[in-house]
N, C-alpha and C positions, 0 to 999 in steps of 0.2 A: 695763570692757573686759577680756576674758580675756587673761591673759599667754600669750605664745607660747613654747612649749618649744623650746629650742635644743640640748639635750643630745644627745649621740650614743649610740647603742646600743652594747653590748659587742661585737656582731658588726662594726659599722662601725669601732670602734676597733681590733679585731683585724685587720681587713682592711687598714686604713691602716698599722698596724705591720708587717704582712707585706710590703706593697709597699715600705715604707721599707727593710726588711731586704734585700729582693730587689734593689732598685736599688743599694743599697750594695754588695752582692755582685757585681752585674753591672759596676758601675763599677770595682771592684777587679780583676775579671777582665780588663777592658779595659786597665787600668793595667799588668797583667802582660804582656799582649800587646804593648803599646807598648814596655815595657822590653826585652822579648825581641827585637823587631824591631830596635830601636836597637842592642842589644849584639851581635846576631848578624852585624851588618855588620863587626865588628872582631874578634870572638872565635869560636872553634870551637863547633859544636853540642855536642860532648862537654863542653867547659868550661862552657857555659851550663847544661846539664842538671845537671852536678855541683854547681855553686854554687847554682843555684836550688833543687835538691832538699835540699842540706845546710842552707841557710839556712831553707828552709821547714820542714824537720824540726825545727830548733831552735825555731822559733816555736811549732810544734804541741806540742812537749814543754813549753814554757813555759806555754802556755795550758791544758794538760791538766788542771790542778787544777780548772778550771771545767767540765770535761766528764768527771768521774768519776775523774780522777787516772790515774797510770800503771798502776794495777792493772786499769783497764778494757781494757788491751791484752792481758790474758791470753786465750788461746784454745786450743781443742783441734782446731780445724778448719784445720790448717796447709796441707793440700793445696789447699783453696779459696783461701786467702790467697796461696799460691804462684802459683796460676793468675792471680789478680788482679794480682800484681806483674808477671807477664809481659805481660798485657794493658795494664797501665799504662805499661810500658816502650815497647811498640809505639805506644800513643797519644801519649805525650809526644815521643818521637823523631820520629814521623811528622808530628805537627802542627807542631813547631818547625822541622823541616826545610822543610816547605811554607811556613811563615811567613817563613823567610829567603829564599825564592826567589820568592814570589808577593806581589801587593798584599794589604794587610791585609784589606780587605773581601772579596776573593775567597776568602781562606783561611777566614775565619769563616763565610762563606756555605756553603761546602762542609762545614765542620765541623758546621753545624746540620742536616745530614742524619742525625745520630746517632739522634734519636727515631724516624725512619723505619726505620732498621736495627733498633732495639729491637723495634718492632712485628713486623717480618718474622721476626726471630730468635726471638721468644717462642713462635712456633708449634712449631718442632721441638725447642727446648731446654726450654721450660716447659710445653708441652702446652696452651697457651692457645688459645682460639678467637678468631679474628679474622674478623669479618664482612666482607661485600662492600664496605661503605662505607669501612672502614679500608683494605682492600686497594686500593681505588680511589685513596684519598688517597696511599698509599705509592707506587703506580705514577706518579701525577701528580708526586709529589715527586722521584722519580728522573728523570722527564722534565725537571724543572727543572735537574737536574745536567747533562743532555745539552744543554739550552739554553745553559747557561753555558760548557761545555767545547766544544760543537760539534765532534764528531769530524771530523777532516779539516782542522780549522783550525789545528792545531799547538798547541792549548792543553791537550791531554791529555798533560801532561808528567809526569816522575817526581815532581815536587813536588805536582801535583794528585792523582796516584795515592796519594802518601804521606798526604795529608790525608784522603782517602776511607778509606784503610786505618785511619788513626787514629780516624775516626768509627765504623768497624766495631768496633775494639777498645774504644772508649768504650761502645758498645752492649753489648759483652760485660761490661764493668764493671757496667753498670746491671742486667743480667740476673743476674749472680752476686750482686750486692747483694741482690736479692730472695731468693735462696737463703739468704743469711746473716742476713737482717733479724731473724729470731726469736731468734737466739742471740748475735749479735755486736754490740758497741757501735759507734756512729757514729765514735768516735775511732779504734778499731782498724781499721775499714774504710778510714779515710783515711790513717793513718800508715803502714800496711804497704805500701800501693801506692806510697809515695814511695821505699821501700827498693830496689825493683827498678831503676828508672832511676838511682838513686844508685850502686849497685854496678856496673851496666853502664858508666856513664860513667867510673868509676874505672879500669876495665879499659882503656878506650881513651884515657884522659887523657894518659899519657906521649907526648910529642911533639906534643900538641895543646893545650898550656897556655901562655898568654901572661899574664904578671903584669899584673893590671888596674891602670889608673890610678886616682887618687883619685876622679875623677868617675864612672868605671865601677863602682868599688866601691859608690858610692851607688846606682846603678841595679840592681846585683846584689842589694843588701840590700833595696831597694824591691820588687824582683820577689818575693823571699821573703815579705815582709810582705803584699804584694798577694795572693799565693796563699792565705795563711791568712785574710786578710780576706774574700776571695771565698767561702771555705768557711763562715765564720761568717755572712756575710750571706745566702747562699742557703739554708743549713740553717735559719737563723732565719726566713726567709720561708716555706719549704715546710712548716715545722712548724706554721704558723699559718693557712695557707689552701691550697686545692686548686690543683694545677697548671693546672686548667682556667681559673682566673681569673688566675693569675700568669704563665702562659707568655707572653702578649702583651707583658708588661713585659720579659721576658728578651730578646726580640728587639730591644730598644732598643740592644743591643750593636752591632748591624749599623749603626745610624744613627751611633753614636759612632765606629765603625771607619771609616765612609765620610768623616766630617768630619775625623778625625785623619789618615787616610791622605792626604787632599787637602792639609790644612794643613801637615803635616810633610814628607811625601815627594812631594807633587804627584801623587798617584795619583787618576785619574778613572775610575770604573767605567763601562763602556759600556752601551748599552741592553740587550744580551743578558744581562749580569750582573744588571742591575736586574730584568729580566723573569724570569729563572731564579730569582733570589733571592726574588721575591714568590711564585712558585709553590711553592718549598720552604717558605717561612714559612707560607702558608695551609694547605698540606698537613700540616705539623707541628702547627699549631694545631688542625686538625680531628681529627687522630689523638689528641691529648691530650684534647680534649673528649669524643670517643667512648669513650676508655678510662676516664675517671674521672667524666664528667658534672659535676654540681654537688655531688658528695659531698665533704664535708670529711674529710680524713684525720686519723688520730690522730698520725701521724708521717711526715714526708717528709724525705728527705735527698738532696740533690744536691750533692756536693762538687765544684763546678765550677771548674776552672781552664781558661784559654784553651787550654792544651796538650792538653785532653781527658783528662788524668790525673785522672779524676773518677769519682764513683759516685753513683747515685741510688737511694734506697730508697723504695719506695712500699708502705705497709702499709694496704690498704684494709679498711674494716670491712665485715662482712657476708658473708664467705666468697666463694664463686664468684659471678661476675656473669653476667647473662644475655647471650646472644650478641647481636651487633649485628643 
């Protein structure tokens, strides 16, 4: 009787490793969100951004030896990095302000509109062609936002607007990352975006700082570790497989947010949030699939933190793609 082969192919092993990395990164990002929501109940937004950025920066400096060392931070494109620090500041302050005011799953659902903004902004800023299928998906995605917020219901609050603004800024980070992908290291594009929120928070810190308790210090340190762990996990995942196959796993963050929000804070999303969230998710997945198809990339970077202070580099092989 013939022996049955049970070994896995290298492609299967690579995909399994990619999913493992990605889920690790998504879990760490959700951990950052939970720490942030817990701490923002007692500490100012400025203090949280300052300590989270400072501790995260220290972690990145420590692990830099495995990502090219501090010499990989050298750059001649300071204007682009300055622009990215501004975008990162808007993304971080906007997201965490919204998180402090809104239920966890509401905040993350609105934040996941960022891929839709990337597609819409890539036309005027990158000169990319977006076919009617992707435009339809983008329109449906924004319709999902309207379903969640329901203009006239009182849900279109400054917090919701701040999260949507953060999503736009995050999209700007993704687009500028494409501009820098050929010359800049992944570490430099991650470390420099931390500096903007750090410096701005220092400016507003006087009068907004409360000495943390021992337990709060634990969560502040954990937030910094989670931000670095999210970066490692998501970079590791997108370097090994295409976003077309990994994106569905990234949306598991919404499931985790719904469970954690209910268990810790008693938050229950209504049917409109669930319906709008599903519309946004399926629209985002369709956009990702149409953009990259089943092509494996040579290198993907999405430095994802729940605050949106993140970057995604997509270097597709084969030059320009055909229109949808």
